[in-house]
N, C-alpha and C positions, 0 to 999 in steps of 0.2 A: 509452711508454704504460702499460706494466706498473708502472713506478715511480710514475706519477701515480695509478694505481688503488690501489696500496698506501698512498700518502700520504693519499688520500681516506678509506680504511678506518681508518687510524690516527686521522685527525681525527674521524671519527664515533665511534670508541671513546673518544677523549679527551673528546668532548662528552658521551657517555653517562655516564662516570664523574664528570664535572663536574656533570651534572644530579643524580646520586645524592648527591654531596656537598652540593649546595645543598638538596636535600630533607632530608638529615640535619640541616642547620643550621636551616632555617626551621621544620621541624616538630618538632624536638627541644628547642630552647632559644632564648631570646632572646639578643641580643648581650651583654647584661649581665643576669645573673640573681642576685637576692638573695632569700633565704628570708624568709618572713614569720612573725611571731609572731601566732597566731590566738587571740583572746579571744572566747569565744562565750557566748551566753545572758546578755547584759547587760540587766537588767530596770530600767526606769524607769517611774514613774507620777506623774501630776500632775492636779490638779483641772481640769476642762474649763471655762474661764472665757471672758469676752468677749475678753480680750487674749491668748488662747491662741496660742502660736507654736510650730509643730511643729519648726522648725529649731533653736530654743533647747533643746527637749527632746532632740533628737538630739545637740546639742553636749554636753549633760549626760551622755548615754550614752557619747560619745567620751571625756570626762574620766574617767568611772567605769572604762571599759575600760583607759585608760592607767594609772590608779592600780593596777588589778588586775595589769596586766603588770609594773609596777615592783615591786610587792610580791613577785612570784614570781621576779624575777631580780636584785634588789638587796637587800643586807643592810639591816636597820632603821636602822643608824647613818648610812647614806647616803641613805635615802629622803627625809629632810627637805630635802635639796638640790634636790629635784625638785618640791616642793610648789607652787611658784609658776610652773611651766611654763605659758606662755600657751596658750590654747585654739587660736589660729591656728597655733602651732608644733606642737601635738599633731596638728591636722588635716593639717598638711603631711607628717607621718610615716605617715599612714594610706594603705595600699596599696589596700584595698577595704573596703567595708562593705555589709551587707545588713540589711533589716528582716525579721526572722524572723516577727514577729507584732505586730499592733497591734489594739487593741479598746477600746471604751467600755463601762464598766459603772458604773451609778449615778453618772453625771457625772464619772467618773474615766477618764482616758486612760492606757492601759497600752501600753508599747512594749518589745519585745525585739529587741536588736541583736546581730549578729555582726560583729566588727571585726578586720581584719588590719593589723598594723603592719609597715612595711618594716624588716627586721632591721638592715640596714646603717645606716639613718638613726637607729634607736634606739641602736645602738652608738656612732655618731658623737656623739650628744647626751651619752651617759654619759662618753665620753672627754673632752669639753670640761669636764665637771664633776669630772674626775679620779676617776671611779667605775669600778671593775672589775665587770662583771656576772657572773652565774653562769648555768650551764645550768639551765633549768627542768625538772629531772628529778624525776619522782615516785618515791617510795621507801617501802617497807614496813619498819617497825621493830617488833620485839617490844618491848612497853613494860610494865615491871613497876614499878608504884608501891607504895611501902611507907610507911605512916604510923606513926610511933613517938611515943607520949606519954612523954617522958622523966621527967616527974613521977611517973607511975605505973609506969614501966618496962614499958610494955605496947604490943604491936603490934595494930593493928586488922585484923580479917579483911576480905577483899575485900568481902564482902556488907555489912559494916558501915561501909565506907569511902566517904564521899560523894565524895571525890576520884576514886576508882575508878569509881563508878557514873555520874559526870557527865563524865568525861574526853572521851568521844566524842559527847556530846549536841549541842554547838554547833559541829560541824566546818564549816569554811569551804572552799568549793570552790577558793579561791586558794591554800590551803595545799598544800605539796608532800609533806608527810609523812603517811603513813597508819599509825595506831598499832594494832597487834594486841595486844589485852589477853589475859592468861592466863585460863584457866578457873578457876572458883572451887573449887580442889581443897584438901581438908583436909590432905592430905599436904604440899602446898606451904606452907600456912600453918604447919604444925608445923615444917618446916625453917627457915622464917624466924624463927619464935618461938625455936627452939633457938639461933639465931645472933644474937639481939638485941644482944648486947654486942660483936659484931664485924662488923656489917652492912657497914661501909665497906670491909672487906677480903674479905668473903665473896663468892665468885664466882658464886653462884646457878646453878652448872652443872647441878645435878640438875633444876632447873626449866626452864632454857633448852633442855636436850637433848630435852625433850618436843616441841619445836616445830622445824619445818624452816626456821628463820630464823636465819642467822648473826649479822646485825647487830641490836643491841638497845640499849635504854636502860633503866637501872635508876635510878629516882628514889626517894630516901629522904627523907621529910620528918620532921625532928626538931622536935617542939614542946616548948618549955620556957618555962613561965609565959607571958609575953606576946610571946615571940620565937619565930621559926621559922627553921630552917636547912634548906636543900634541897641535899642532896648528890646529884650526878648523875654516873653512870658511863655514858659513851657509847662503845659498841664498834662500830667501822666498819672494814672491811677489815683485821680482826685487830689493830687498834690501839685502845688505850684512851685516852679523853679524860675528864679530871675537871673538873667545874665545881661550885663552891660558891656558893650564893646565899643571901642573908640578907633576911628580911622581918620586919616587925612582924606581930603575930598576925592571922591571917585567920579571920573568923567563917564557918566552912563551913556554918552554918545559914542564912546570908544568901546567897541565890542570886546576887545581883549581885557580892558580894565573891568568892564561889567562882569564878564564871566569869571574873572579871577576873584572878584568880590563875592559872587554867588558861591563859588567853590569853597572859599574860605568860611563862609557862614554855614554851608552844608557840613563841612568838617566839624564845626562846633556842635551841630545837632547830632551828627553821627557819634561823636565822642560821648555826648550826654546819654544817648541811647545805649551805647556799649556799657557805660557805667551802671546802668540799671539792670544789666544782664550779665554782670561779671561773675566768673567762677573762681572760687578760692581752691586752686588745685593742690595747695599744701594740705588741705583737709581731705583725708582719704579714709572714709568710713568703710570698714569691712563687715559685710553681712553674710550670714549663712541662711539660705532660703530653700525651703522644701516645696516641691510641686508634684502633684499626682501625675504619674507618667502613663496613665491609662488612656489619655486623650491626646493624640499627637497633634491635633489641630490647635488645642489650647496651648500646648508646649510651643509650637511654632509661633503662635500669636504673642506669647509672653516673651520669647527670645527676640522677636522682631521689634517689640516695644523697647526692650533693653538696648538693642543695637542702634536704635534711632534716637535714643535719649542722650543728649550731650553731657549731662551730669554723670552718666555712667562712665567711669574711667576704664573698667574692664570687667568681664565676667567669664566664668567657666564652670563646667560641671566637675566637682571634685570627688563625688561618689554617687552610687545609685544602688537601689535594691529592686525587688520585684514590684514595689508599689510607688516609689518616689525617686525623682531626680533631686540631687542636692547641689545647689549653685553657690559658688563663692562670688559675691558681687562687691566691687570697689566703687564707692559712690563719693563724688566730690560735694559733700554737704553734710548736714546734720540728719539724725534719724527723723526728726519732724519734717524736714524738707523732703526726705525720701518718701515718707508716708503721704505727704501732700501731692507730689507729682504722680505717685502710683494711684492715689485715689482719683485723680483726674482721668486715669485709664480704667476706672471701675475695678480696681484691686484693693483689697485690704488684707490685713495679716493678724494672726494670733501668734504669740510667742510661747514656745515650750522648750525648756532646756537650752536656751540661747539659739534655738532654731526658729526662724520666721516662717510660719506655715501660710502659704498663699491661698487666699480665697478670691474667687472671681465673682464679682457682684452682677455681672451682665447676664 
């Protein structure tokens, strides 16, 4: 009788832990979880006419959101491969969307959409096109533009330089880079002027040290008759990258020509930045990770980190017991890279029988 009573208690205890484990699964994650790319505040407008079709307008919003996403994660040389993506295929990659605002003003219909794309589906599409995407990481760069008239052997002051004053005028929200322009300091101008004959080798250290930004771009425009050469020194992660670009003369007094020139240069810098954050989606590292399921807050925190990490292709719980949840994680990178990004989140691991056991250092 005593044995039966103990057996009954053990069964109750097992059922209790089983119940807790089920709660952890159903309230913390879906069986298959893929992060979304969110593109917000997509604005569309159209005249309100007899043949007005709201669904067609929403489809235009989906297409615009898709193009904005592709601009932010794909280098310009590969964007053309996705120009003819059918709208039905785009809609099939949408996880959710919402109408943030709609209104009629003077017979014009205005619509603002928020659209979320399934990350896994987007990466799968890019892989079929042999395109490696990049992490959509925003970044501040100190940007020092210098304009040199070689015919006059003269450097323009920032206040006189239309390139300088117009650089941040037409910023697009889809751009990843934010340019911090230097203040219009006469001492800086004097330094540049003194080094006019060796600007390509001059390190601009006296100017850069005034700002608390390590990564910077120095752009020197050399104008000679009807030709222009743009010499770019891009410093990122203590490495220097040199890019030389040649143009026919740009009329800076013509606003359209000036902004086209600026947009072209920004595209070069955006592509450079994407190249530094490229994901090799053809590498899919499969990891089995165990986490103690007694603390629901830690589980939610762990899953939130996984869901927000762009290098995580997919993750799901594949089994559980009364102590642990076991996750299958597909990671776009090497084991060392996984350990590095997880260490940044205060996690480390020990490996037992091919299972990575999670330790929280926080």
